[in-house]
Gaussian input, Z-matrix of N, CA and C with variables (Angstrom, degrees):
# hf/3-21g

backbone

0 1
 N
 C     1     B1
 C     2     B2     1     A1
 N     3     B3     2     A2     1     D1
 C     4     B4     3     A3     2     D2
 C     5     B5     4     A4     3     D3
 N     6     B6     5     A5     4     D4
 C     7     B7     6     A6     5     D5
 C     8     B8     7     A7     6     D6
 N     9     B9     8     A8     7     D7
 C    10    B10     9     A9     8     D8
 C    11    B11    10    A10     9     D9
 N    12    B12    11    A11    10    D10
 C    13    B13    12    A12    11    D11
 C    14    B14    13    A13    12    D12
 N    15    B15    14    A14    13    D13
 C    16    B16    15    A15    14    D14
 C    17    B17    16    A16    15    D15
 N    18    B18    17    A17    16    D16
 C    19    B19    18    A18    17    D17
 C    20    B20    19    A19    18    D18
 N    21    B21    20    A20    19    D19
 C    22    B22    21    A21    20    D20
 C    23    B23    22    A22    21    D21
 N    24    B24    23    A23    22    D22
 C    25    B25    24    A24    23    D23
 C    26    B26    25    A25    24    D24
 N    27    B27    26    A26    25    D25
 C    28    B28    27    A27    26    D26
 C    29    B29    28    A28    27    D27
 N    30    B30    29    A29    28    D28
 C    31    B31    30    A30    29    D29
 C    32    B32    31    A31    30    D30
 N    33    B33    32    A32    31    D31
 C    34    B34    33    A33    32    D32
 C    35    B35    34    A34    33    D33
 N    36    B36    35    A35    34    D34
 C    37    B37    36    A36    35    D35
 C    38    B38    37    A37    36    D36
 N    39    B39    38    A38    37    D37
 C    40    B40    39    A39    38    D38
 C    41    B41    40    A40    39    D39
 N    42    B42    41    A41    40    D40
 C    43    B43    42    A42    41    D41
 C    44    B44    43    A43    42    D42
 N    45    B45    44    A44    43    D43
 C    46    B46    45    A45    44    D44
 C    47    B47    46    A46    45    D45
 N    48    B48    47    A47    46    D46
 C    49    B49    48    A48    47    D47
 C    50    B50    49    A49    48    D48
 N    51    B51    50    A50    49    D49
 C    52    B52    51    A51    50    D50
 C    53    B53    52    A52    51    D51
 N    54    B54    53    A53    52    D52
 C    55    B55    54    A54    53    D53
 C    56    B56    55    A55    54    D54
 N    57    B57    56    A56    55    D55
 C    58    B58    57    A57    56    D56
 C    59    B59    58    A58    57    D57
 N    60    B60    59    A59    58    D58
 C    61    B61    60    A60    59    D59
 C    62    B62    61    A61    60    D60
 N    63    B63    62    A62    61    D61
 C    64    B64    63    A63    62    D62
 C    65    B65    64    A64    63    D63
 N    66    B66    65    A65    64    D64
 C    67    B67    66    A66    65    D65
 C    68    B68    67    A67    66    D66
 N    69    B69    68    A68    67    D67
 C    70    B70    69    A69    68    D68
 C    71    B71    70    A70    69    D69
 N    72    B72    71    A71    70    D70
 C    73    B73    72    A72    71    D71
 C    74    B74    73    A73    72    D72
 N    75    B75    74    A74    73    D73
 C    76    B76    75    A75    74    D74
 C    77    B77    76    A76    75    D75
 N    78    B78    77    A77    76    D76
 C    79    B79    78    A78    77    D77
 C    80    B80    79    A79    78    D78
 N    81    B81    80    A80    79    D79
 C    82    B82    81    A81    80    D80
 C    83    B83    82    A82    81    D81
 N    84    B84    83    A83    82    D82
 C    85    B85    84    A84    83    D83
 C    86    B86    85    A85    84    D84
 N    87    B87    86    A86    85    D85
 C    88    B88    87    A87    86    D86
 C    89    B89    88    A88    87    D87
 N    90    B90    89    A89    88    D88
 C    91    B91    90    A90    89    D89
 C    92    B92    91    A91    90    D90
 N    93    B93    92    A92    91    D91
 C    94    B94    93    A93    92    D92
 C    95    B95    94    A94    93    D93
 N    96    B96    95    A95    94    D94
 C    97    B97    96    A96    95    D95
 C    98    B98    97    A97    96    D96
 N    99    B99    98    A98    97    D97
 C   100   B100    99    A99    98    D98
 C   101   B101   100   A100    99    D99
 N   102   B102   101   A101   100   D100
 C   103   B103   102   A102   101   D101
 C   104   B104   103   A103   102   D102
 N   105   B105   104   A104   103   D103
 C   106   B106   105   A105   104   D104
 C   107   B107   106   A106   105   D105
 N   108   B108   107   A107   106   D106
 C   109   B109   108   A108   107   D107
 C   110   B110   109   A109   108   D108
 N   111   B111   110   A110   109   D109
 C   112   B112   111   A111   110   D110
 C   113   B113   112   A112   111   D111
 N   114   B114   113   A113   112   D112
 C   115   B115   114   A114   113   D113
 C   116   B116   115   A115   114   D114
 N   117   B117   116   A116   115   D115
 C   118   B118   117   A117   116   D116
 C   119   B119   118   A118   117   D117
 N   120   B120   119   A119   118   D118
 C   121   B121   120   A120   119   D119
 C   122   B122   121   A121   120   D120
 N   123   B123   122   A122   121   D121
 C   124   B124   123   A123   122   D122
 C   125   B125   124   A124   123   D123
 N   126   B126   125   A125   124   D124
 C   127   B127   126   A126   125   D125
 C   128   B128   127   A127   126   D126
 N   129   B129   128   A128   127   D127
 C   130   B130   129   A129   128   D128
 C   131   B131   130   A130   129   D129
 N   132   B132   131   A131   130   D130
 C   133   B133   132   A132   131   D131
 C   134   B134   133   A133   132   D132
 N   135   B135   134   A134   133   D133
 C   136   B136   135   A135   134   D134
 C   137   B137   136   A136   135   D135
 N   138   B138   137   A137   136   D136
 C   139   B139   138   A138   137   D137
 C   140   B140   139   A139   138   D138
 N   141   B141   140   A140   139   D139
 C   142   B142   141   A141   140   D140
 C   143   B143   142   A142   141   D141
 N   144   B144   143   A143   142   D142
 C   145   B145   144   A144   143   D143
 C   146   B146   145   A145   144   D144
 N   147   B147   146   A146   145   D145
 C   148   B148   147   A147   146   D146
 C   149   B149   148   A148   147   D147
 N   150   B150   149   A149   148   D148
 C   151   B151   150   A150   149   D149
 C   152   B152   151   A151   150   D150
 N   153   B153   152   A152   151   D151
 C   154   B154   153   A153   152   D152
 C   155   B155   154   A154   153   D153
 N   156   B156   155   A155   154   D154
 C   157   B157   156   A156   155   D155
 C   158   B158   157   A157   156   D156
 N   159   B159   158   A158   157   D157
 C   160   B160   159   A159   158   D158
 C   161   B161   160   A160   159   D159
 N   162   B162   161   A161   160   D160
 C   163   B163   162   A162   161   D161
 C   164   B164   163   A163   162   D162
 N   165   B165   164   A164   163   D163
 C   166   B166   165   A165   164   D164
 C   167   B167   166   A166   165   D165
 N   168   B168   167   A167   166   D166
 C   169   B169   168   A168   167   D167
 C   170   B170   169   A169   168   D168
 N   171   B171   170   A170   169   D169
 C   172   B172   171   A171   170   D170
 C   173   B173   172   A172   171   D171
 N   174   B174   173   A173   172   D172
 C   175   B175   174   A174   173   D173
 C   176   B176   175   A175   174   D174
 N   177   B177   176   A176   175   D175
 C   178   B178   177   A177   176   D176
 C   179   B179   178   A178   177   D177
 N   180   B180   179   A179   178   D178
 C   181   B181   180   A180   179   D179
 C   182   B182   181   A181   180   D180
 N   183   B183   182   A182   181   D181
 C   184   B184   183   A183   182   D182
 C   185   B185   184   A184   183   D183
 N   186   B186   185   A185   184   D184
 C   187   B187   186   A186   185   D185
 C   188   B188   187   A187   186   D186
 N   189   B189   188   A188   187   D187
 C   190   B190   189   A189   188   D188
 C   191   B191   190   A190   189   D189
 N   192   B192   191   A191   190   D190
 C   193   B193   192   A192   191   D191
 C   194   B194   193   A193   192   D192
 N   195   B195   194   A194   193   D193
 C   196   B196   195   A195   194   D194
 C   197   B197   196   A196   195   D195
 N   198   B198   197   A197   196   D196
 C   199   B199   198   A198   197   D197
 C   200   B200   199   A199   198   D198
 N   201   B201   200   A200   199   D199
 C   202   B202   201   A201   200   D200
 C   203   B203   202   A202   201   D201
 N   204   B204   203   A203   202   D202
 C   205   B205   204   A204   203   D203
 C   206   B206   205   A205   204   D204
 N   207   B207   206   A206   205   D205
 C   208   B208   207   A207   206   D206
 C   209   B209   208   A208   207   D207
 N   210   B210   209   A209   208   D208
 C   211   B211   210   A210   209   D209
 C   212   B212   211   A211   210   D210
 N   213   B213   212   A212   211   D211
 C   214   B214   213   A213   212   D212
 C   215   B215   214   A214   213   D213
 N   216   B216   215   A215   214   D214
 C   217   B217   216   A216   215   D215
 C   218   B218   217   A217   216   D216
 N   219   B219   218   A218   217   D217
 C   220   B220   219   A219   218   D218
 C   221   B221   220   A220   219   D219
 N   222   B222   221   A221   220   D220
 C   223   B223   222   A222   221   D221
 C   224   B224   223   A223   222   D222
 N   225   B225   224   A224   223   D223
 C   226   B226   225   A225   224   D224
 C   227   B227   226   A226   225   D225
 N   228   B228   227   A227   226   D226
 C   229   B229   228   A228   227   D227
 C   230   B230   229   A229   228   D228
 N   231   B231   230   A230   229   D229
 C   232   B232   231   A231   230   D230
 C   233   B233   232   A232   231   D231
 N   234   B234   233   A233   232   D232
 C   235   B235   234   A234   233   D233
 C   236   B236   235   A235   234   D234
 N   237   B237   236   A236   235   D235
 C   238   B238   237   A237   236   D236
 C   239   B239   238   A238   237   D237
 N   240   B240   239   A239   238   D238
 C   241   B241   240   A240   239   D239
 C   242   B242   241   A241   240   D240
 N   243   B243   242   A242   241   D241
 C   244   B244   243   A243   242   D242
 C   245   B245   244   A244   243   D243
 N   246   B246   245   A245   244   D244
 C   247   B247   246   A246   245   D245
 C   248   B248   247   A247   246   D246
 N   249   B249   248   A248   247   D247
 C   250   B250   249   A249   248   D248
 C   251   B251   250   A250   249   D249
 N   252   B252   251   A251   250   D250
 C   253   B253   252   A252   251   D251
 C   254   B254   253   A253   252   D252
 N   255   B255   254   A254   253   D253
 C   256   B256   255   A255   254   D254
 C   257   B257   256   A256   255   D255
 N   258   B258   257   A257   256   D256
 C   259   B259   258   A258   257   D257
 C   260   B260   259   A259   258   D258
 N   261   B261   260   A260   259   D259
 C   262   B262   261   A261   260   D260
 C   263   B263   262   A262   261   D261
 N   264   B264   263   A263   262   D262
 C   265   B265   264   A264   263   D263
 C   266   B266   265   A265   264   D264
 N   267   B267   266   A266   265   D265
 C   268   B268   267   A267   266   D266
 C   269   B269   268   A268   267   D267
 N   270   B270   269   A269   268   D268
 C   271   B271   270   A270   269   D269
 C   272   B272   271   A271   270   D270
 N   273   B273   272   A272   271   D271
 C   274   B274   273   A273   272   D272
 C   275   B275   274   A274   273   D273
 N   276   B276   275   A275   274   D274
 C   277   B277   276   A276   275   D275
 C   278   B278   277   A277   276   D276
 N   279   B279   278   A278   277   D277
 C   280   B280   279   A279   278   D278
 C   281   B281   280   A280   279   D279
 N   282   B282   281   A281   280   D280
 C   283   B283   282   A282   281   D281
 C   284   B284   283   A283   282   D282
 N   285   B285   284   A284   283   D283
 C   286   B286   285   A285   284   D284
 C   287   B287   286   A286   285   D285
 N   288   B288   287   A287   286   D286
 C   289   B289   288   A288   287   D287
 C   290   B290   289   A289   288   D288
 N   291   B291   290   A290   289   D289
 C   292   B292   291   A291   290   D290
 C   293   B293   292   A292   291   D291
 N   294   B294   293   A293   292   D292
 C   295   B295   294   A294   293   D293
 C   296   B296   295   A295   294   D294
 N   297   B297   296   A296   295   D295
 C   298   B298   297   A297   296   D296
 C   299   B299   298   A298   297   D297
 N   300   B300   299   A299   298   D298
 C   301   B301   300   A300   299   D299
 C   302   B302   301   A301   300   D300

   B1=1.4323
   B2=1.5260
   B3=1.3560
   B4=1.4436
   B5=1.4956
   B6=1.3539
   B7=1.4515
   B8=1.4832
   B9=1.3438
   B10=1.4369
   B11=1.5468
   B12=1.3366
   B13=1.4624
   B14=1.5233
   B15=1.3663
   B16=1.4753
   B17=1.5597
   B18=1.2889
   B19=1.4865
   B20=1.5152
   B21=1.3582
   B22=1.4856
   B23=1.5233
   B24=1.3146
   B25=1.4769
   B26=1.5385
   B27=1.3335
   B28=1.4324
   B29=1.4747
   B30=1.2985
   B31=1.5032
   B32=1.5489
   B33=1.3321
   B34=1.4755
   B35=1.4943
   B36=1.3311
   B37=1.4551
   B38=1.5103
   B39=1.3747
   B40=1.4577
   B41=1.4832
   B42=1.3285
   B43=1.4744
   B44=1.4750
   B45=1.3032
   B46=1.4797
   B47=1.5307
   B48=1.3168
   B49=1.4668
   B50=1.5442
   B51=1.3159
   B52=1.4819
   B53=1.5105
   B54=1.2712
   B55=1.4992
   B56=1.5205
   B57=1.3365
   B58=1.4618
   B59=1.4752
   B60=1.3265
   B61=1.4061
   B62=1.5100
   B63=1.3314
   B64=1.4399
   B65=1.5178
   B66=1.3874
   B67=1.4698
   B68=1.5578
   B69=1.3305
   B70=1.4463
   B71=1.5299
   B72=1.3516
   B73=1.4573
   B74=1.5264
   B75=1.3488
   B76=1.4772
   B77=1.5050
   B78=1.3567
   B79=1.3966
   B80=1.5625
   B81=1.3301
   B82=1.4871
   B83=1.4913
   B84=1.3631
   B85=1.4702
   B86=1.5150
   B87=1.3453
   B88=1.4390
   B89=1.5037
   B90=1.3553
   B91=1.4756
   B92=1.5826
   B93=1.3021
   B94=1.4489
   B95=1.5018
   B96=1.3809
   B97=1.4456
   B98=1.5056
   B99=1.3073
   B100=1.4767
   B101=1.4951
   B102=1.3235
   B103=1.4592
   B104=1.5136
   B105=1.3671
   B106=1.4812
   B107=1.5127
   B108=1.3118
   B109=1.4047
   B110=1.5113
   B111=1.3047
   B112=1.5244
   B113=1.4876
   B114=1.4167
   B115=1.4261
   B116=1.5109
   B117=1.2886
   B118=1.4958
   B119=1.5155
   B120=1.3407
   B121=1.4593
   B122=1.4858
   B123=1.3550
   B124=1.4402
   B125=1.4946
   B126=1.3460
   B127=1.4330
   B128=1.5300
   B129=1.3208
   B130=1.4937
   B131=1.5300
   B132=1.3459
   B133=1.4816
   B134=1.5402
   B135=1.3169
   B136=1.4929
   B137=1.5230
   B138=1.3651
   B139=1.4436
   B140=1.4817
   B141=1.3515
   B142=1.4332
   B143=1.4687
   B144=1.3513
   B145=1.3980
   B146=1.5330
   B147=1.3385
   B148=1.4542
   B149=1.5004
   B150=1.3415
   B151=1.4924
   B152=1.4969
   B153=1.3177
   B154=1.4578
   B155=1.5267
   B156=1.3119
   B157=1.4276
   B158=1.5403
   B159=1.3363
   B160=1.4279
   B161=1.5097
   B162=1.3160
   B163=1.4482
   B164=1.4968
   B165=1.2931
   B166=1.4675
   B167=1.5250
   B168=1.3395
   B169=1.4556
   B170=1.5066
   B171=1.3168
   B172=1.4346
   B173=1.5274
   B174=1.3018
   B175=1.4589
   B176=1.4690
   B177=1.3309
   B178=1.4337
   B179=1.4723
   B180=1.3262
   B181=1.3977
   B182=1.4870
   B183=1.2781
   B184=1.4262
   B185=1.4819
   B186=1.3245
   B187=1.4512
   B188=1.5162
   B189=1.3553
   B190=1.4817
   B191=1.4849
   B192=1.3594
   B193=1.4463
   B194=1.5381
   B195=1.3273
   B196=1.4211
   B197=1.5149
   B198=1.3356
   B199=1.4468
   B200=1.5072
   B201=1.3053
   B202=1.5034
   B203=1.5334
   B204=1.3604
   B205=1.4667
   B206=1.5578
   B207=1.3122
   B208=1.4204
   B209=1.5405
   B210=1.3504
   B211=1.4753
   B212=1.5334
   B213=1.2986
   B214=1.4875
   B215=1.5356
   B216=1.3049
   B217=1.4510
   B218=1.5166
   B219=1.3484
   B220=1.4395
   B221=1.4900
   B222=1.3503
   B223=1.4331
   B224=1.4941
   B225=1.3089
   B226=1.5018
   B227=1.5275
   B228=1.3149
   B229=1.4112
   B230=1.5594
   B231=1.3345
   B232=1.4874
   B233=1.5131
   B234=1.3087
   B235=1.4490
   B236=1.5301
   B237=1.3663
   B238=1.4367
   B239=1.5166
   B240=1.3043
   B241=1.4761
   B242=1.5143
   B243=1.3175
   B244=1.4956
   B245=1.4987
   B246=1.2661
   B247=1.4823
   B248=1.5412
   B249=1.3357
   B250=1.4840
   B251=1.5349
   B252=1.2724
   B253=1.4550
   B254=1.5244
   B255=1.3444
   B256=1.4417
   B257=1.5618
   B258=1.3428
   B259=1.4603
   B260=1.5466
   B261=1.3059
   B262=1.4848
   B263=1.5171
   B264=1.2970
   B265=1.4923
   B266=1.4735
   B267=1.3235
   B268=1.4485
   B269=1.5306
   B270=1.3177
   B271=1.4687
   B272=1.5149
   B273=1.3276
   B274=1.4670
   B275=1.5282
   B276=1.3230
   B277=1.5087
   B278=1.5039
   B279=1.3415
   B280=1.4585
   B281=1.5147
   B282=1.3589
   B283=1.4940
   B284=1.5313
   B285=1.2651
   B286=1.5072
   B287=1.5139
   B288=1.3483
   B289=1.4919
   B290=1.5236
   B291=1.3160
   B292=1.4985
   B293=1.5437
   B294=1.3253
   B295=1.4534
   B296=1.5267
   B297=1.3645
   B298=1.4426
   B299=1.5554
   B300=1.2697
   B301=1.5091
   B302=1.5146
   A1=109.20
   A2=115.57
   A3=119.48
   A4=114.39
   A5=117.39
   A6=117.97
   A7=112.81
   A8=117.66
   A9=121.93
   A10=109.81
   A11=116.62
   A12=120.02
   A13=110.41
   A14=115.47
   A15=118.57
   A16=110.51
   A17=117.69
   A18=120.19
   A19=109.60
   A20=116.36
   A21=118.86
   A22=110.90
   A23=116.17
   A24=119.86
   A25=109.38
   A26=115.18
   A27=119.91
   A28=110.37
   A29=119.00
   A30=121.13
   A31=110.05
   A32=117.09
   A33=118.04
   A34=113.36
   A35=117.79
   A36=120.81
   A37=111.08
   A38=117.78
   A39=120.59
   A40=111.15
   A41=117.11
   A42=119.33
   A43=110.48
   A44=119.98
   A45=124.42
   A46=113.20
   A47=116.84
   A48=115.92
   A49=110.03
   A50=117.96
   A51=120.13
   A52=113.11
   A53=117.79
   A54=122.67
   A55=105.50
   A56=117.04
   A57=123.21
   A58=113.72
   A59=120.84
   A60=122.09
   A61=111.96
   A62=115.51
   A63=121.89
   A64=111.87
   A65=114.88
   A66=119.11
   A67=109.92
   A68=115.67
   A69=117.31
   A70=111.32
   A71=116.41
   A72=119.12
   A73=109.76
   A74=115.79
   A75=118.55
   A76=113.00
   A77=115.71
   A78=121.70
   A79=112.67
   A80=114.57
   A81=122.15
   A82=110.94
   A83=118.12
   A84=120.34
   A85=110.79
   A86=117.83
   A87=118.76
   A88=114.20
   A89=114.29
   A90=118.08
   A91=109.30
   A92=117.39
   A93=119.57
   A94=111.32
   A95=118.17
   A96=123.19
   A97=107.56
   A98=119.41
   A99=119.44
   A100=111.41
   A101=119.17
   A102=123.43
   A103=111.94
   A104=115.90
   A105=119.37
   A106=115.14
   A107=119.75
   A108=122.38
   A109=116.22
   A110=115.38
   A111=117.99
   A112=109.63
   A113=114.21
   A114=116.15
   A115=111.35
   A116=114.92
   A117=122.18
   A118=111.77
   A119=119.36
   A120=118.25
   A121=113.30
   A122=118.22
   A123=119.69
   A124=113.38
   A125=119.60
   A126=124.41
   A127=107.67
   A128=115.74
   A129=118.95
   A130=111.04
   A131=113.73
   A132=120.13
   A133=109.44
   A134=119.18
   A135=118.08
   A136=112.82
   A137=116.39
   A138=117.12
   A139=111.41
   A140=119.71
   A141=119.45
   A142=113.14
   A143=119.29
   A144=122.56
   A145=111.94
   A146=116.02
   A147=115.82
   A148=114.40
   A149=116.99
   A150=119.86
   A151=110.74
   A152=119.18
   A153=122.41
   A154=111.51
   A155=116.50
   A156=120.95
   A157=108.82
   A158=117.56
   A159=121.14
   A160=113.94
   A161=118.34
   A162=122.76
   A163=112.38
   A164=119.56
   A165=118.87
   A166=108.84
   A167=114.01
   A168=119.02
   A169=109.61
   A170=119.13
   A171=120.19
   A172=109.37
   A173=116.49
   A174=120.25
   A175=110.13
   A176=116.84
   A177=123.04
   A178=115.10
   A179=120.41
   A180=124.91
   A181=115.32
   A182=118.37
   A183=123.26
   A184=112.05
   A185=118.77
   A186=121.25
   A187=109.81
   A188=116.50
   A189=119.82
   A190=111.60
   A191=115.09
   A192=118.35
   A193=113.33
   A194=118.40
   A195=120.73
   A196=109.43
   A197=116.22
   A198=118.87
   A199=114.05
   A200=115.89
   A201=118.34
   A202=110.59
   A203=116.76
   A204=119.42
   A205=108.22
   A206=117.49
   A207=118.81
   A208=113.10
   A209=115.10
   A210=118.67
   A211=112.26
   A212=116.14
   A213=117.84
   A214=110.62
   A215=116.66
   A216=119.10
   A217=111.25
   A218=116.27
   A219=120.01
   A220=114.41
   A221=118.96
   A222=122.99
   A223=112.42
   A224=115.33
   A225=120.49
   A226=108.15
   A227=118.40
   A228=120.98
   A229=113.90
   A230=113.68
   A231=118.94
   A232=110.94
   A233=117.87
   A234=120.63
   A235=111.40
   A236=118.31
   A237=121.17
   A238=111.44
   A239=118.97
   A240=120.88
   A241=110.61
   A242=118.21
   A243=120.67
   A244=110.21
   A245=118.26
   A246=121.71
   A247=108.99
   A248=115.94
   A249=119.81
   A250=111.44
   A251=117.77
   A252=122.25
   A253=110.71
   A254=114.07
   A255=118.21
   A256=111.56
   A257=116.03
   A258=118.61
   A259=113.30
   A260=118.48
   A261=121.24
   A262=109.39
   A263=118.73
   A264=119.75
   A265=113.56
   A266=119.30
   A267=120.16
   A268=114.38
   A269=115.69
   A270=121.22
   A271=108.30
   A272=120.18
   A273=121.94
   A274=110.89
   A275=117.02
   A276=119.41
   A277=112.40
   A278=117.50
   A279=121.51
   A280=110.08
   A281=116.67
   A282=119.07
   A283=110.89
   A284=117.28
   A285=120.16
   A286=111.13
   A287=117.23
   A288=120.45
   A289=108.49
   A290=116.99
   A291=120.23
   A292=109.89
   A293=116.05
   A294=118.97
   A295=112.00
   A296=117.70
   A297=120.51
   A298=112.03
   A299=117.63
   A300=119.24
   A301=109.88
   D1=-41.46
   D2=179.49
   D3=-63.44
   D4=-35.25
   D5=177.59
   D6=-68.59
   D7=-33.29
   D8=178.11
   D9=-66.48
   D10=-41.90
   D11=-179.69
   D12=-67.01
   D13=-41.44
   D14=-179.14
   D15=-66.79
   D16=-42.33
   D17=179.93
   D18=-66.95
   D19=-37.72
   D20=177.93
   D21=-67.00
   D22=-34.39
   D23=179.73
   D24=-67.48
   D25=-44.07
   D26=179.79
   D27=-61.08
   D28=-41.91
   D29=178.72
   D30=-64.59
   D31=-40.98
   D32=177.23
   D33=-66.83
   D34=-32.34
   D35=176.73
   D36=-69.84
   D37=-36.89
   D38=175.96
   D39=-66.49
   D40=-41.05
   D41=174.91
   D42=-64.75
   D43=-27.05
   D44=-175.68
   D45=-67.90
   D46=-16.37
   D47=178.96
   D48=-69.79
   D49=-23.19
   D50=175.89
   D51=-93.06
   D52=-31.78
   D53=-174.05
   D54=-145.13
   D55=118.53
   D56=-176.21
   D57=-68.66
   D58=-12.50
   D59=177.82
   D60=-65.92
   D61=-30.30
   D62=178.83
   D63=-64.99
   D64=-33.21
   D65=176.74
   D66=-66.15
   D67=-39.51
   D68=176.27
   D69=-62.84
   D70=-36.91
   D71=179.05
   D72=-65.52
   D73=-39.26
   D74=177.79
   D75=-61.16
   D76=-44.64
   D77=176.38
   D78=-58.79
   D79=-43.60
   D80=178.36
   D81=-62.67
   D82=-41.49
   D83=177.91
   D84=-63.25
   D85=-46.44
   D86=177.71
   D87=-60.50
   D88=-44.70
   D89=-179.79
   D90=-60.76
   D91=-46.86
   D92=-178.77
   D93=-60.57
   D94=-42.11
   D95=-178.79
   D96=-65.32
   D97=-45.29
   D98=-177.82
   D99=-68.92
   D100=-31.71
   D101=-178.27
   D102=-76.70
   D103=-47.45
   D104=-171.00
   D105=-121.55
   D106=-13.69
   D107=-169.92
   D108=-84.20
   D109=-32.27
   D110=-177.49
   D111=-76.11
   D112=152.11
   D113=178.33
   D114=-78.64
   D115=176.84
   D116=-171.30
   D117=-69.00
   D118=-23.30
   D119=-177.97
   D120=-73.55
   D121=-22.69
   D122=179.27
   D123=-100.14
   D124=13.84
   D125=-178.99
   D126=-81.78
   D127=-179.13
   D128=-174.81
   D129=-64.73
   D130=154.32
   D131=-175.36
   D132=-65.91
   D133=-27.45
   D134=-179.57
   D135=-63.70
   D136=-39.32
   D137=177.53
   D138=-73.57
   D139=-29.47
   D140=175.39
   D141=-68.71
   D142=-39.12
   D143=179.24
   D144=-70.62
   D145=-34.39
   D146=176.66
   D147=-71.40
   D148=-33.02
   D149=173.95
   D150=-68.31
   D151=-35.86
   D152=176.95
   D153=-68.20
   D154=-33.09
   D155=-177.12
   D156=-74.14
   D157=-32.19
   D158=178.46
   D159=-77.81
   D160=-10.37
   D161=176.11
   D162=94.47
   D163=-0.71
   D164=178.45
   D165=-97.09
   D166=146.12
   D167=-179.84
   D168=-112.08
   D169=163.88
   D170=178.89
   D171=-73.67
   D172=143.04
   D173=-172.87
   D174=-91.81
   D175=175.96
   D176=-178.88
   D177=66.63
   D178=-149.28
   D179=-176.94
   D180=-97.40
   D181=19.73
   D182=-179.57
   D183=-69.06
   D184=140.13
   D185=179.33
   D186=-74.42
   D187=133.51
   D188=-179.55
   D189=-68.63
   D190=149.56
   D191=-179.13
   D192=-83.76
   D193=-20.88
   D194=179.05
   D195=-146.13
   D196=178.16
   D197=-175.59
   D198=-70.29
   D199=-31.83
   D200=-179.89
   D201=-67.12
   D202=-38.54
   D203=178.58
   D204=-68.32
   D205=-39.30
   D206=177.99
   D207=-63.58
   D208=-43.00
   D209=178.24
   D210=-65.16
   D211=-39.34
   D212=177.04
   D213=-63.55
   D214=-41.96
   D215=-179.75
   D216=-66.55
   D217=-42.47
   D218=176.77
   D219=-62.54
   D220=-40.99
   D221=177.26
   D222=-64.50
   D223=-40.35
   D224=178.50
   D225=-64.36
   D226=-44.35
   D227=179.08
   D228=-60.89
   D229=-43.48
   D230=176.47
   D231=-61.71
   D232=-41.70
   D233=178.70
   D234=-60.64
   D235=-43.62
   D236=177.72
   D237=-66.08
   D238=-33.95
   D239=178.48
   D240=-69.52
   D241=-41.36
   D242=175.38
   D243=-62.27
   D244=-40.46
   D245=-179.04
   D246=-65.32
   D247=-43.11
   D248=178.56
   D249=-62.80
   D250=-40.19
   D251=178.22
   D252=-64.60
   D253=-40.86
   D254=-177.85
   D255=-69.68
   D256=-40.21
   D257=-177.03
   D258=-83.90
   D259=-23.27
   D260=-179.61
   D261=-130.91
   D262=71.73
   D263=-177.56
   D264=-63.25
   D265=-41.88
   D266=-179.87
   D267=-64.46
   D268=-42.70
   D269=179.74
   D270=-66.10
   D271=-42.04
   D272=-177.74
   D273=-67.56
   D274=-36.56
   D275=174.25
   D276=-65.42
   D277=-39.98
   D278=177.93
   D279=-62.77
   D280=-44.08
   D281=178.97
   D282=-65.42
   D283=-37.39
   D284=177.02
   D285=-62.51
   D286=-41.33
   D287=178.96
   D288=-63.85
   D289=-45.96
   D290=-177.31
   D291=-64.18
   D292=-35.51
   D293=-178.45
   D294=-72.37
   D295=-29.01
   D296=-179.31
   D297=-80.37
   D298=-15.47
   D299=-177.75
   D300=-74.04

């Protein structure tokens, strides 16, 4: 997503040599991307520390900002894996066999 925004901004800047309104569009695109486009793991450290203090961790594959967020995400993943093994024993055994090969 970032490469698309950067390349779009470069194109708008090149167009801006003929018409300065394009420069304003490039600034607006960068501002909107920095404000709303980045994921929560790259936001300010104050929001990361407040989310860690409340006990919630960042979802998906985002890298945790501190050890507590990492530990929460790891524990949640382990809980889901245990549930999967309990609910689908044949599938989990098959996956374990394929992994050991």
